[in-house]
C-alpha positions in Angstrom: 54.1 -8.3 -0.2 57.7 -7.2 0.3 59.0 -9.8 2.6 62.6 -10.1 3.9 64.1 -13.4 2.7 63.9 -16.2 5.3 67.3 -17.9 5.6 68.0 -21.6 5.8 69.5 -21.1 9.3 66.3 -19.5 10.5 64.2 -22.3 9.1 66.3 -25.0 10.7 66.2 -23.2 14.0 62.4 -22.8 13.6 61.8 -26.5 12.9 64.0 -27.7 15.7 62.3 -25.2 18.1 58.7 -25.9 17.1 59.1 -29.6 17.3 60.7 -29.5 20.7 58.1 -27.2 22.1 55.2 -29.0 20.5 56.2 -32.4 21.5 56.9 -31.3 25.1 53.4 -29.7 25.2 51.8 -32.8 23.7 53.4 -34.9 26.3 51.9 -32.8 29.0 48.5 -32.9 27.4 48.7 -36.7 27.3 49.5 -36.8 31.0 46.7 -34.4 31.8 44.2 -36.3 29.7 44.9 -39.5 31.8 43.3 -37.7 34.8 40.6 -35.8 32.9 42.2 -32.5 33.8 39.7 -29.7 32.7 42.6 -27.5 31.6 43.6 -29.8 28.8 41.6 -27.8 26.3 43.5 -24.6 27.2 46.7 -26.4 26.7 45.6 -27.5 23.3 45.2 -23.9 22.4 48.6 -23.2 23.8 49.9 -26.0 21.5 48.6 -24.1 18.5 50.8 -21.1 19.4 54.1 -23.1 19.6 54.7 -22.3 15.9 54.3 -18.6 16.6 56.7 -18.8 19.5 59.2 -20.8 17.4 59.0 -18.1 14.7 59.9 -15.4 17.3 62.7 -17.5 18.9 64.2 -18.3 15.5 64.3 -14.6 14.5 62.0 -14.8 11.5 60.3 -11.4 11.0 56.5 -11.3 11.1 55.8 -7.7 10.2 55.4 -8.5 6.5 53.0 -11.4 6.9 50.0 -9.2 6.2 48.3 -7.8 9.3 45.9 -5.4 7.6 43.1 -7.2 5.9 42.2 -5.7 2.5 38.9 -7.0 1.0 39.1 -5.0 -2.2 38.9 -7.5 -5.0 39.3 -10.4 -2.5 35.8 -10.8 -1.0 35.4 -14.2 -2.7 38.4 -15.5 -0.7 36.7 -14.5 2.5 33.8 -16.8 1.6 36.2 -19.4 0.2 37.9 -19.5 3.6 34.7 -19.4 5.6 32.4 -21.8 3.7 34.5 -24.0 1.4 35.7 -26.3 4.3 32.1 -27.0 5.3 31.1 -27.8 1.7 34.0 -30.1 1.1 33.5 -31.7 4.5 29.8 -32.4 3.7 30.7 -33.9 0.3 33.4 -36.1 1.9 30.9 -37.3 4.6 28.2 -38.0 2.0 30.7 -40.0 -0.1 31.7 -42.0 3.0 28.1 -42.8 4.0 27.1 -43.7 0.5 29.9 -46.3 0.5 29.2 -47.4 4.1 25.5 -46.8 4.6 25.3 -49.1 7.6 27.5 -46.6 9.6 25.0 -43.8 9.4 23.4 -43.2 12.8 19.7 -42.8 12.2 19.1 -42.6 16.0 21.8 -39.9 16.5 23.4 -41.7 19.5 26.8 -40.0 18.8 25.1 -36.6 18.7 23.3 -37.3 21.9 26.6 -38.2 23.6 28.0 -34.7 22.7 25.2 -32.9 24.5 25.4 -32.4 28.2 22.6 -34.2 30.2 21.1 -30.9 31.4 21.0 -29.5 27.9 19.6 -32.7 26.4 16.8 -32.6 29.0 16.0 -29.1 28.0 16.1 -30.0 24.4 13.7 -32.8 24.8 11.4 -30.6 27.0 11.3 -28.0 24.3 10.2 -30.5 21.7 13.2 -29.7 19.4 14.4 -32.8 17.5 18.0 -33.8 17.2 17.8 -33.1 13.5 16.8 -29.5 14.2 19.6 -29.3 16.8 22.1 -30.5 14.2 20.8 -27.9 11.7 21.3 -25.1 14.3 24.8 -26.4 15.0 25.5 -26.2 11.3 24.6 -22.5 11.3 27.3 -21.9 13.9 29.8 -23.7 11.7 28.9 -21.5 8.7 28.9 -18.2 10.7 30.6 -17.3 13.9 32.5 -20.5 14.9 35.3 -20.1 12.3 35.9 -16.6 13.5 36.3 -17.7 17.1 38.6 -20.6 16.1 40.6 -18.2 13.9 42.4 -16.7 16.9 43.7 -20.1 18.0 44.6 -21.1 14.4 46.5 -17.8 14.0 49.3 -19.2 16.2 49.8 -22.1 13.7 49.4 -20.1 10.5 52.1 -17.6 11.4 54.5 -20.6 11.6 53.3 -22.7 8.7 51.9 -20.5 6.0 53.6 -17.3 7.2 57.1 -18.6 7.6 57.7 -22.2 6.6 55.7 -22.5 3.3 57.2 -19.3 1.7 60.7 -20.7 2.3 59.9 -24.2 1.1 58.2 -22.9 -2.1 61.2 -20.6 -2.8 63.6 -23.5 -2.2 61.8 -26.4 -3.9 59.1 -24.9 -6.0 55.5 -24.3 -5.2 54.1 -27.8 -5.5 57.0 -29.7 -3.9 57.3 -27.0 -1.2 53.6 -27.5 -0.3 54.0 -31.2 -0.2 57.0 -31.0 2.1 55.2 -28.4 4.3 52.1 -30.6 4.5 54.2 -33.6 5.8 55.9 -31.4 8.4 52.6 -29.9 9.5 51.1 -33.4 9.8 54.1 -34.7 11.8 53.6 -31.8 14.2 50.6 -33.7 15.6 52.1 -37.2 15.8 52.6 -37.5 19.6 49.0 -36.8 20.3 47.9 -39.3 17.7 50.1 -42.0 19.1 49.5 -41.3 22.8 45.9 -40.2 22.9 44.4 -41.5 19.7 43.9 -38.0 18.4 41.7 -37.8 15.3 41.4 -41.6 14.6 41.4 -43.4 18.0 43.6 -46.3 18.6 41.6 -49.3 17.4 41.7 -49.0 13.7 43.4 -51.1 11.0 47.1 -50.3 10.8 47.2 -48.2 14.0 49.1 -46.2 14.8 51.4 -46.0 11.7 48.6 -45.8 9.1 47.0 -42.9 10.9 50.3 -40.9 10.9 50.6 -41.4 7.1 46.9 -40.6 6.4 46.9 -37.5 8.6 50.0 -36.2 6.7 48.1 -36.7 3.5 45.2 -34.8 4.8 47.4 -32.0 6.1 49.2 -31.8 2.7 45.9 -31.4 0.9 44.5 -28.9 3.4 47.8 -27.0 3.4 47.5 -26.5 -0.4 44.1 -25.0 0.0 45.0 -22.8 2.9 48.2 -21.6 1.3 46.3 -20.8 -1.9 44.1 -18.4 0.2 47.1 -16.8 1.7 48.8 -16.3 -1.7 45.6 -14.6 -3.1 45.0 -12.4 0.0 48.5 -11.7 1.3 46.9 -11.5 4.8 47.6 -14.0 7.5 44.1 -13.7 8.9 42.5 -15.3 5.9 44.3 -18.7 6.2 43.7 -18.5 9.9 40.0 -18.2 9.2 40.0 -21.1 6.9 42.0 -23.2 9.4 39.4 -22.2 12.0 36.6 -23.2 9.7 38.1 -26.6 9.2 38.5 -27.1 13.0 34.8 -26.2 13.4 33.6 -28.8 10.9 32.9 -32.0 12.9 29.3 -32.4 11.8 30.0 -35.6 9.9 31.0 -37.3 13.2 27.5 -36.6 14.7 26.0 -39.0 12.2 28.5 -41.9 12.6 27.2 -44.8 14.6 29.3 -45.1 17.8 30.4 -48.7 17.1 32.1 -47.6 13.9 34.4 -45.0 15.3 37.3 -47.3 14.4 36.5 -46.3 10.8 37.6 -42.7 11.2 40.7 -43.5 9.3 38.4 -43.6 6.3 35.8 -40.9 7.2 33.4 -39.2 7.5 35.6 -36.3 8.5 38.0 -34.6 6.1 41.1 -36.4 7.5 39.9 -39.8 6.5 41.0 -41.5 3.3 37.5 -41.2 1.8 36.5 -38.0 3.5 39.5 -36.2 2.1 38.7 -37.0 -1.5 36.8 -33.8 -2.4 39.5 -31.6 -0.8 42.2 -33.6 -2.6 40.5 -33.1 -6.0 40.2 -29.4 -5.5 43.8 -29.2 -4.2 45.0 -31.1 -7.3 43.0 -28.7 -9.6 44.5 -25.7 -7.9 48.0 -27.2 -8.2 47.7 -28.0 -11.9 46.3 -24.5 -12.5 49.1 -22.9 -10.6 51.6 -24.9 -12.6 50.1 -24.0 -16.0 50.1 -20.3 -15.0 53.7 -20.3 -14.0 
């Protein structure tokens, strides 16, 4: 990909702009969430497009980010982006529940709470079990849900993997650039985490500071995997698909007993200290392989 060099001035302008925009939007989301405003979800999608807007406002060109997918010789990365997040998330959840078996919800109370009352009544009337329902939900995670989420994730990927990461890797080297990029990506979410308990809640050990640190760790690990896909495909839609697949994978949460949600800082989702281990091991392997190939 022949990309025009991104300047330090553009990146500084981008970072200032994206954090001002994102933090303002997150403040509005917090205020709306206090009243249960139904448009909060739409504003969350708008939040994901603040990096794209910041790229445009900072003058960073987007035409060379790879807008024409080319699957020739790259089909494996399509499945890497689509299915690997689910596999790694399941492995992380299994590890968490093996270590803390008492947190596993055999009665699926958390899953029941996610189903609207009318839908739950229809489910019970049809004779379908909650296990069967969870399996059907898993099919969506492995098929169409990542593609739907991809269009929201595209707004972030243009800013992170499309603009910021290439500059950081050129300036600091691939590994350190990805580390710095991951911390920045994680910090992008901090206001929601502090104000609304996004991802971990508010009643966990070390809140809220520990959550901010752990989420940056998870974002760094995930950023390495997503950027690897982008490097191999040179098309911005592939990392967006992987980002969308990650956002679709919340199945582990369905099996966590409600009284243990204060343990989300550990797992079972990928952004917990235990749940992230499979992703971290793969990210470490990719990083070591990239270093040896350099």
